[in-house]
ZADO-1210 file (C-alpha; in nm, 4 decimals, padded with zeros to 6 digits):
<atoms>
<atom x="01.3866" y="-01.1326" z="-02.4588" code="MET" pos="1"/>
<atom x="01.4181" y="-01.4283" z="-02.2218" code="LYS" pos="2"/>
<atom x="01.4297" y="-01.3837" z="-01.8454" code="PRO" pos="3"/>
<atom x="01.7767" y="-01.4147" z="-01.6986" code="ARG" pos="4"/>
<atom x="01.6602" y="-01.6693" z="-01.4413" code="LEU" pos="5"/>
<atom x="01.5296" y="-01.9019" z="-01.7141" code="ALA" pos="6"/>
<atom x="01.8616" y="-01.8827" z="-01.8982" code="GLU" pos="7"/>
<atom x="02.0617" y="-01.9524" z="-01.5818" code="LEU" pos="8"/>
<atom x="01.8501" y="-02.2540" z="-01.5015" code="MET" pos="9"/>
<atom x="01.9037" y="-02.4052" z="-01.8493" code="LYS" pos="10"/>
<atom x="02.2824" y="-02.3686" z="-01.8464" code="GLN" pos="11"/>
<atom x="02.5004" y="-02.6490" z="-01.7191" code="PRO" pos="12"/>
<atom x="02.6051" y="-02.5574" z="-01.3694" code="GLY" pos="13"/>
<atom x="02.3166" y="-02.3054" z="-01.3525" code="GLY" pos="14"/>
<atom x="02.1133" y="-02.2517" z="-01.0420" code="ILE" pos="15"/>
<atom x="01.8067" y="-02.4326" z="-00.9148" code="TYR" pos="16"/>
<atom x="01.4847" y="-02.2413" z="-00.8653" code="ALA" pos="17"/>
<atom x="01.5048" y="-02.2906" z="-00.4876" code="ALA" pos="18"/>
<atom x="01.8525" y="-02.1391" z="-00.4840" code="GLU" pos="19"/>
<atom x="01.7387" y="-01.8460" z="-00.6977" code="ALA" pos="20"/>
<atom x="01.4483" y="-01.7845" z="-00.4604" code="LEU" pos="21"/>
<atom x="01.6827" y="-01.8000" z="-00.1619" code="GLU" pos="22"/>
<atom x="01.9140" y="-01.5438" z="-00.3245" code="ARG" pos="23"/>
<atom x="01.6179" y="-01.3183" z="-00.3982" code="ALA" pos="24"/>
<atom x="01.5022" y="-01.3437" z="-00.0363" code="GLU" pos="25"/>
<atom x="01.8528" y="-01.2566" z="00.0849" code="GLN" pos="26"/>
<atom x="01.8644" y="-00.9568" z="-00.1480" code="ALA" pos="27"/>
<atom x="01.5238" y="-00.8435" z="-00.0239" code="LEU" pos="28"/>
<atom x="01.6375" y="-00.8819" z="00.3357" code="GLU" pos="29"/>
<atom x="01.9208" y="-00.6332" z="00.2778" code="THR" pos="30"/>
<atom x="01.6693" y="-00.3869" z="00.1314" code="MET" pos="31"/>
<atom x="01.3909" y="-00.4541" z="00.3842" code="ARG" pos="32"/>
<atom x="01.4794" y="-00.1951" z="00.6480" code="GLU" pos="33"/>
<atom x="01.5434" y="00.0912" z="00.4032" code="PRO" pos="34"/>
<atom x="01.2087" y="00.0132" z="00.2354" code="LEU" pos="35"/>
<atom x="01.0292" y="00.0005" z="00.5701" code="LEU" pos="36"/>
<atom x="01.1957" y="00.3309" z="00.6605" code="GLY" pos="37"/>
<atom x="01.0632" y="00.4802" z="00.3376" code="SER" pos="38"/>
<atom x="00.7142" y="00.3697" z="00.4391" code="ILE" pos="39"/>
<atom x="00.7690" y="00.5311" z="00.7817" code="ASP" pos="40"/>
<atom x="00.8511" y="00.8601" z="00.6102" code="GLU" pos="41"/>
<atom x="00.5559" y="00.8357" z="00.3695" code="ALA" pos="42"/>
<atom x="00.3175" y="00.7678" z="00.6593" code="LEU" pos="43"/>
<atom x="00.4433" y="01.0709" z="00.8507" code="ILE" pos="44"/>
<atom x="00.3872" y="01.2867" z="00.5442" code="GLU" pos="45"/>
<atom x="00.0461" y="01.1299" z="00.4737" code="LEU" pos="46"/>
<atom x="-00.0652" y="01.2044" z="00.8275" code="GLU" pos="47"/>
<atom x="00.0640" y="01.5597" z="00.8112" code="ARG" pos="48"/>
<atom x="-00.1071" y="01.6336" z="00.4795" code="LEU" pos="49"/>
<atom x="-00.4353" y="01.4666" z="00.5681" code="SER" pos="50"/>
<atom x="-00.4894" y="01.6379" z="00.9020" code="ASN" pos="51"/>
<atom x="-00.6616" y="01.8630" z="00.8279" code="PRO" pos="52"/>
<atom x="-00.7618" y="01.7276" z="00.4891" code="PHE" pos="53"/>
<atom x="-00.7205" y="01.9645" z="00.1957" code="SER" pos="54"/>
<atom x="-00.8296" y="01.9096" z="-00.1634" code="VAL" pos="55"/>
<atom x="-00.5040" y="02.0690" z="-00.2784" code="GLU" pos="56"/>
<atom x="-00.3090" y="01.7897" z="-00.1076" code="ALA" pos="57"/>
<atom x="-00.4844" y="01.5083" z="-00.3003" code="VAL" pos="58"/>
<atom x="-00.2131" y="01.4690" z="-00.5701" code="PRO" pos="59"/>
<atom x="00.0592" y="01.4435" z="-00.3063" code="THR" pos="60"/>
<atom x="-00.1476" y="01.2075" z="-00.0927" code="LEU" pos="61"/>
<atom x="-00.1993" y="00.9906" z="-00.4007" code="TYR" pos="62"/>
<atom x="00.1735" y="00.9891" z="-00.4814" code="ARG" pos="63"/>
<atom x="00.2627" y="00.8960" z="-00.1230" code="LEU" pos="64"/>
<atom x="00.0094" y="00.6121" z="-00.1274" code="SER" pos="65"/>
<atom x="00.1575" y="00.4895" z="-00.4561" code="SER" pos="66"/>
<atom x="00.5040" y="00.5034" z="-00.3013" code="ASP" pos="67"/>
<atom x="00.3825" y="00.2851" z="-00.0139" code="ILE" pos="68"/>
<atom x="00.2498" y="00.0319" z="-00.2652" code="ILE" pos="69"/>
<atom x="00.5939" y="00.0216" z="-00.4272" code="ASN" pos="70"/>
<atom x="00.7788" y="-00.0118" z="-00.0966" code="PHE" pos="71"/>
<atom x="00.5360" y="-00.2646" z="00.0535" code="SER" pos="72"/>
<atom x="00.7189" y="-00.5721" z="-00.0762" code="LEU" pos="73"/>
<atom x="00.9281" y="-00.5354" z="00.2380" code="ALA" pos="74"/>
<atom x="00.6249" y="-00.5799" z="00.4634" code="GLU" pos="75"/>
<atom x="00.5530" y="-00.9104" z="00.6343" code="GLU" pos="76"/>
<atom x="00.1794" y="-00.8901" z="00.5506" code="ILE" pos="77"/>
<atom x="-00.0021" y="-00.7912" z="00.2329" code="SER" pos="78"/>
<atom x="-00.2411" y="-00.5587" z="00.4158" code="GLY" pos="79"/>
<atom x="-00.0197" y="-00.2531" z="00.3795" code="VAL" pos="80"/>
<atom x="-00.0144" y="-00.2780" z="00.0014" code="GLU" pos="81"/>
<atom x="-00.3888" y="-00.3412" z="-00.0123" code="ARG" pos="82"/>
<atom x="-00.4701" y="-00.0503" z="00.2220" code="ALA" pos="83"/>
<atom x="-00.2473" y="00.1866" z="00.0225" code="ALA" pos="84"/>
<atom x="-00.4132" y="00.0730" z="-00.3007" code="ARG" pos="85"/>
<atom x="-00.7539" y="00.1348" z="-00.1433" code="SER" pos="86"/>
<atom x="-00.6455" y="00.4859" z="-00.0448" code="LEU" pos="87"/>
<atom x="-00.5331" y="00.5529" z="-00.4021" code="CYS" pos="88"/>
<atom x="-00.8723" y="00.4391" z="-00.5276" code="GLU" pos="89"/>
<atom x="-01.0498" y="00.6579" z="-00.2740" code="LEU" pos="90"/>
<atom x="-00.8473" y="00.9616" z="-00.3753" code="LEU" pos="91"/>
<atom x="-00.8915" y="00.8854" z="-00.7445" code="ASP" pos="92"/>
<atom x="-01.2630" y="00.8099" z="-00.7510" code="GLU" pos="93"/>
<atom x="-01.4336" y="00.9900" z="-00.4650" code="ALA" pos="94"/>
<atom x="-01.5437" y="01.3492" z="-00.4318" code="LEU" pos="95"/>
<atom x="-01.2672" y="01.5438" z="-00.2565" code="PRO" pos="96"/>
<atom x="-01.5051" y="01.7813" z="-00.0752" code="ASN" pos="97"/>
<atom x="-01.7339" y="01.5038" z="00.0479" code="ASP" pos="98"/>
<atom x="-01.7219" y="01.4339" z="00.4235" code="PRO" pos="99"/>
<atom x="-01.7130" y="01.0589" z="00.3493" code="THR" pos="100"/>
<atom x="-01.3927" y="01.1074" z="00.1516" code="THR" pos="101"/>
<atom x="-01.2376" y="01.3232" z="00.4212" code="ARG" pos="102"/>
<atom x="-01.3202" y="01.0693" z="00.6915" code="ALA" pos="103"/>
<atom x="-01.2117" y="00.7849" z="00.4638" code="GLY" pos="104"/>
<atom x="-00.8687" y="00.9369" z="00.4119" code="VAL" pos="105"/>
<atom x="-00.8239" y="00.9695" z="00.7881" code="THR" pos="106"/>
<atom x="-00.9278" y="00.6087" z="00.8466" code="VAL" pos="107"/>
<atom x="-00.7041" y="00.4813" z="00.5662" code="HIS" pos="108"/>
<atom x="-00.3996" y="00.6622" z="00.7049" code="VAL" pos="109"/>
<atom x="-00.4696" y="00.5315" z="01.0563" code="ALA" pos="110"/>
<atom x="-00.5122" y="00.1796" z="00.9169" code="SER" pos="111"/>
<atom x="-00.1847" y="00.2005" z="00.7253" code="LEU" pos="112"/>
<atom x="-00.0065" y="00.3042" z="01.0438" code="LYS" pos="113"/>
<atom x="-00.1691" y="00.0152" z="01.2291" code="LEU" pos="114"/>
<atom x="-00.0754" y="-00.2442" z="00.9641" code="LEU" pos="115"/>
<atom x="00.2798" y="-00.1210" z="00.9025" code="HIS" pos="116"/>
<atom x="00.5596" y="-00.3397" z="01.0458" code="ARG" pos="117"/>
<atom x="00.3189" y="-00.6072" z="01.1680" code="ARG" pos="118"/>
<atom x="00.2973" y="-00.9817" z="01.1123" code="VAL" pos="119"/>
<atom x="-00.0184" y="-01.1917" z="01.0757" code="ASP" pos="120"/>
<atom x="-00.0106" y="-01.3076" z="01.4375" code="ALA" pos="121"/>
<atom x="-00.0145" y="-00.9487" z="01.5683" code="GLU" pos="122"/>
<atom x="-00.3169" y="-00.8109" z="01.3875" code="ILE" pos="123"/>
<atom x="-00.6438" y="-00.9053" z="01.2193" code="ASP" pos="124"/>
<atom x="-00.5726" y="-00.7395" z="00.8874" code="GLN" pos="125"/>
<atom x="-00.8795" y="-00.8979" z="00.7253" code="ARG" pos="126"/>
<atom x="-01.1258" y="-00.6971" z="00.9359" code="SER" pos="127"/>
<atom x="-00.9285" y="-00.3761" z="00.8797" code="ILE" pos="128"/>
<atom x="-00.9239" y="-00.4278" z="00.5027" code="LEU" pos="129"/>
<atom x="-01.2944" y="-00.5142" z="00.4979" code="GLU" pos="130"/>
<atom x="-01.3659" y="-00.1892" z="00.6817" code="GLY" pos="131"/>
<atom x="-01.1607" y="00.0056" z="00.4290" code="LEU" pos="132"/>
<atom x="-01.3530" y="-00.1673" z="00.1520" code="GLY" pos="133"/>
<atom x="-01.6821" y="-00.0516" z="00.3061" code="ARG" pos="134"/>
<atom x="-01.5535" y="00.3058" z="00.3283" code="ILE" pos="135"/>
<atom x="-01.4440" y="00.2968" z="-00.0355" code="LEU" pos="136"/>
<atom x="-01.7821" y="00.1538" z="-00.1420" code="ALA" pos="137"/>
<atom x="-01.9661" y="00.4268" z="00.0517" code="LYS" pos="138"/>
<atom x="-01.7520" y="00.7004" z="-00.1069" code="ALA" pos="139"/>
<atom x="-01.8145" y="00.5536" z="-00.4527" code="ARG" pos="140"/>
<atom x="-02.1874" y="00.5358" z="-00.3834" code="GLU" pos="141"/>
<atom x="-02.1906" y="00.9004" z="-00.2747" code="THR" pos="142"/>
<atom x="-01.9960" y="01.0049" z="-00.5853" code="ALA" pos="143"/>
<atom x="-02.2372" y="00.8168" z="-00.8126" code="ARG" pos="144"/>
<atom x="-02.5394" y="00.9677" z="-00.6400" code="ALA" pos="145"/>
<atom x="-02.4037" y="01.3212" z="-00.6767" code="GLN" pos="146"/>
<atom x="-02.3141" y="01.2610" z="-01.0412" code="ALA" pos="147"/>
<atom x="-02.6694" y="01.1459" z="-01.1226" code="ALA" pos="148"/>
</atoms>
């Protein structure tokens, strides 16, 4: 099965790649606010379910984080998607009853709220994502140590 864009570009009178990209950007722009609103709702629910943290809430927290990954194409920066992916990894790999995991979930949710609806000029997303990476590494280290 050939991609529709490739077929359109080969046809006489088809569209140029730049035009196709412009159309895609326009289509995304019409979906941007509803997607950002969906992230708003997921963040509210993440915060509610993570404070206080409960092991029983982990599947829902994971689903909400996955939803944010899916909706994050509407964000101006990539940090939201990367922070949500990090939270999924934390929830998937770490020990749910470990204090590092509990604190990590709280920090991830706060970071997602901080990154959401921002542009590069407003925030240093690199330092936030590096911090989340350190939290994830610490949780993984704790899980490995307890498994040994």
